[in-house]
C-alpha positions in Angstrom: -26.6 -34.7 26.8 -24.4 -34.6 29.8 -24.5 -38.4 30.3 -23.3 -39.0 26.8 -19.6 -39.6 27.8 -20.8 -42.2 30.3 -22.6 -44.0 27.4 -20.1 -43.4 24.6 -16.9 -44.6 26.2 -18.1 -48.0 27.3 -20.0 -48.4 24.0 -16.9 -47.5 22.0 -14.8 -50.0 24.0 -17.5 -52.7 23.3 -17.5 -51.9 19.5 -13.8 -52.0 19.5 -13.8 -55.4 21.2 -16.4 -56.8 18.9 -15.4 -55.5 15.5 -11.7 -54.5 15.7 -10.3 -57.2 17.9 -8.5 -58.8 15.0 -6.3 -55.7 14.5 -3.2 -55.7 16.6 -3.5 -52.1 17.9 -7.3 -51.9 17.9 -9.0 -49.0 16.1 -7.1 -46.5 14.0 -7.6 -42.8 14.7 -10.0 -42.6 11.7 -12.1 -45.6 12.8 -12.1 -44.2 16.4 -13.4 -40.9 15.2 -16.2 -42.4 13.1 -17.3 -44.8 15.8 -17.3 -42.0 18.4 -19.2 -39.7 16.0 -21.9 -42.3 15.3 -22.3 -43.1 19.0 -22.5 -39.3 19.9 -25.1 -38.8 17.1 -27.2 -41.7 18.4 -27.1 -40.5 22.0 -28.0 -36.9 20.9 -31.0 -38.1 18.9 -32.2 -40.2 21.8 -31.7 -37.2 24.2 -33.7 -34.9 21.9 -36.6 -37.3 21.4 -37.0 -38.8 24.9 -38.7 -36.3 27.1 -38.4 -37.8 30.6 -36.3 -40.3 32.4 -39.6 -42.3 32.9 -39.9 -42.6 29.1 -36.3 -43.8 28.8 -36.8 -46.4 31.6 -40.0 -47.6 29.8 -38.1 -48.1 26.6 -35.3 -49.9 28.3 -37.7 -52.0 30.4 -39.7 -53.1 27.4 -36.9 -53.8 25.0 -33.4 -54.4 26.4 -34.3 -55.9 29.8 -36.4 -58.8 28.4 -33.7 -59.7 25.9 -30.9 -59.7 28.5 -32.9 -61.3 31.3 -35.0 -63.8 29.5 -34.3 -64.3 25.8 -30.5 -64.7 26.0 -30.6 -67.3 28.7 -32.9 -69.3 26.5 -30.6 -68.9 23.6 -27.6 -70.0 25.6 -29.5 -73.0 27.1 -30.4 -74.4 23.6 -27.0 -75.8 22.8 -27.2 -78.0 25.9 -30.3 -79.6 24.5 -28.9 -80.7 21.2 -29.5 -84.3 21.9 -33.2 -83.8 22.6 -35.9 -83.8 19.9 -37.7 -80.6 19.0 -40.9 -81.7 20.8 -39.2 -82.3 24.1 -40.7 -80.6 27.2 -37.6 -78.3 27.7 -37.5 -77.1 24.1 -41.3 -76.5 23.9 -41.3 -74.6 27.2 -38.3 -72.5 26.2 -39.9 -71.6 22.8 -43.2 -70.8 24.5 -41.5 -68.6 27.1 -39.6 -66.7 24.5 -42.8 -66.2 22.4 -44.7 -64.9 25.5 -41.8 -62.6 26.5 -41.4 -61.2 23.0 -45.2 -60.7 22.7 -45.5 -58.8 26.0 -42.5 -56.6 25.1 -44.0 -55.7 21.7 -47.3 -54.9 23.3 -45.6 -52.8 25.9 -43.7 -50.8 23.3 -47.0 -50.4 21.3 -48.8 -49.1 24.3 -45.9 -46.7 25.1 -45.8 -45.3 21.6 -49.6 -45.1 21.3 -50.0 -43.1 24.5 -47.0 -40.8 23.9 -48.1 -39.5 20.5 
């Protein structure tokens, strides 16, 4: 609960940058309140249901880290391979890598939830 401000403020800035960038002054007071309220509720629910920091690190390690470290680079690499056919070595290896990484992440989450409960 005490770490919520450290999560909420950067998250709120990111939400504002993504969804309210087109507005000249950013979020209105009402939008700011609702975005902050939703983020605080999400952080509170996570704090109530995750018992230890080890569990939190397991969830992050099996969900967010593979996406940021492996899946997004593959997604960003694909536009550079537009001229290659779908069966080219680079595309096949990137799809296979993404499939393996997603499978291992899902299995890790399954193992975590089956041993916690």
